[in-house]
C-alpha positions as CSV (number, residue, x, y, z in Angstrom):
1,X,-3.9,11.9,2.6
2,X,-2.2,8.6,3.4
3,X,1.4,8.9,4.7
4,X,4.0,6.2,4.0
5,X,7.0,5.9,6.3
6,X,10.5,5.5,4.9
7,X,10.6,2.0,6.3
8,X,7.3,1.0,4.6
9,X,8.4,2.5,1.3
10,X,11.7,0.6,1.5
11,X,9.9,-2.7,2.1
12,X,7.6,-2.1,-0.8
13,X,10.5,-1.2,-3.1
14,X,12.1,-4.5,-2.2
15,X,8.9,-6.3,-3.2
16,X,8.9,-4.4,-6.5
17,X,12.5,-5.4,-7.2
18,X,11.7,-9.0,-6.3
19,X,9.0,-9.0,-9.0
20,X,11.3,-7.3,-11.6
21,X,8.8,-4.5,-11.9
22,X,9.8,-1.4,-13.9
23,X,11.1,1.6,-12.1
24,X,7.9,3.5,-13.0
25,X,5.6,0.8,-11.5
26,X,3.8,1.6,-8.3
27,X,2.1,-0.1,-5.4
28,X,-1.7,-0.3,-5.6
29,X,-3.5,-0.4,-2.3
30,X,-6.8,-2.2,-2.9
31,X,-9.7,-3.7,-1.0
32,X,-8.8,-7.3,-0.1
33,X,-10.8,-10.4,0.8
34,X,-13.3,-9.3,3.3
35,X,-13.0,-10.4,6.9
36,X,-15.8,-12.3,8.7
37,X,-15.9,-9.3,11.1
38,X,-18.0,-6.6,9.4
39,X,-16.2,-3.9,11.3
40,X,-12.8,-4.8,9.6
41,X,-11.7,-3.9,6.1
42,X,-9.1,-6.1,4.5
43,X,-6.5,-4.3,2.4
44,X,-4.3,-5.8,-0.2
45,X,-1.2,-4.6,-2.1
46,X,-0.4,-5.2,-5.7
47,X,2.4,-4.0,-8.0
48,X,0.9,-2.0,-10.9
49,X,2.3,-0.1,-13.8
50,X,-0.4,2.5,-13.7
51,X,-3.3,3.5,-11.5
52,X,-6.9,2.6,-12.3
53,X,-8.9,5.6,-13.5
54,X,-10.5,6.4,-10.1
55,X,-7.4,5.7,-8.0
56,X,-5.7,8.5,-6.0
57,X,-2.0,8.6,-6.9
58,X,0.6,9.9,-4.5
59,X,4.3,9.7,-4.4
60,X,6.2,9.4,-1.2
61,X,9.8,8.3,-0.4
62,X,10.4,7.9,-4.2
63,X,7.5,5.4,-4.5
64,X,4.4,5.7,-6.5
65,X,1.3,4.7,-4.5
66,X,-2.2,4.1,-6.0
67,X,-5.1,4.1,-3.5
68,X,-8.2,2.4,-4.7
69,X,-11.2,4.8,-4.8
70,X,-13.1,2.9,-2.1
71,X,-10.2,3.2,0.3
72,X,-9.3,6.9,-0.2
73,X,-11.5,8.2,2.6
74,X,-10.9,5.3,4.9
75,X,-7.1,5.7,4.7
76,X,-7.1,9.5,4.8
77,X,-4.9,10.6,7.7
78,X,-3.5,7.1,8.3
79,X,0.2,6.1,8.3
80,X,1.5,3.0,6.5
81,X,4.3,1.7,8.6
82,X,6.3,-1.5,9.3
83,X,6.6,-3.6,12.5
84,X,8.6,-6.6,13.4
85,X,6.7,-9.9,14.0
86,X,7.9,-13.4,14.6
87,X,7.8,-14.1,10.8
88,X,9.8,-11.0,9.9
89,X,8.4,-7.6,8.9
90,X,4.8,-6.7,8.2
91,X,3.0,-3.6,6.9
92,X,0.3,-2.1,9.1
93,X,-1.8,1.1,9.2
94,X,-1.8,3.3,12.3
């Protein structure tokens, strides 16, 4: 199962609030635009009221997370965290 750090959950909650999403809305982790490197998988985040039928739903740090079916196995055992970069904060998987 994917683990979300407290810091990552707080950043995603701020994004939800900025979009005026409902309290019950979650964050959907989905496949993003593919990279030119076939060994890399692009991942995107979207605010969603409900999971898609095949999504895995988890709740961590008071945040609902929906993982797209294609990413469930790939993200199993990974940790979603936050790191500081020159532009501010960014989410990353470790």
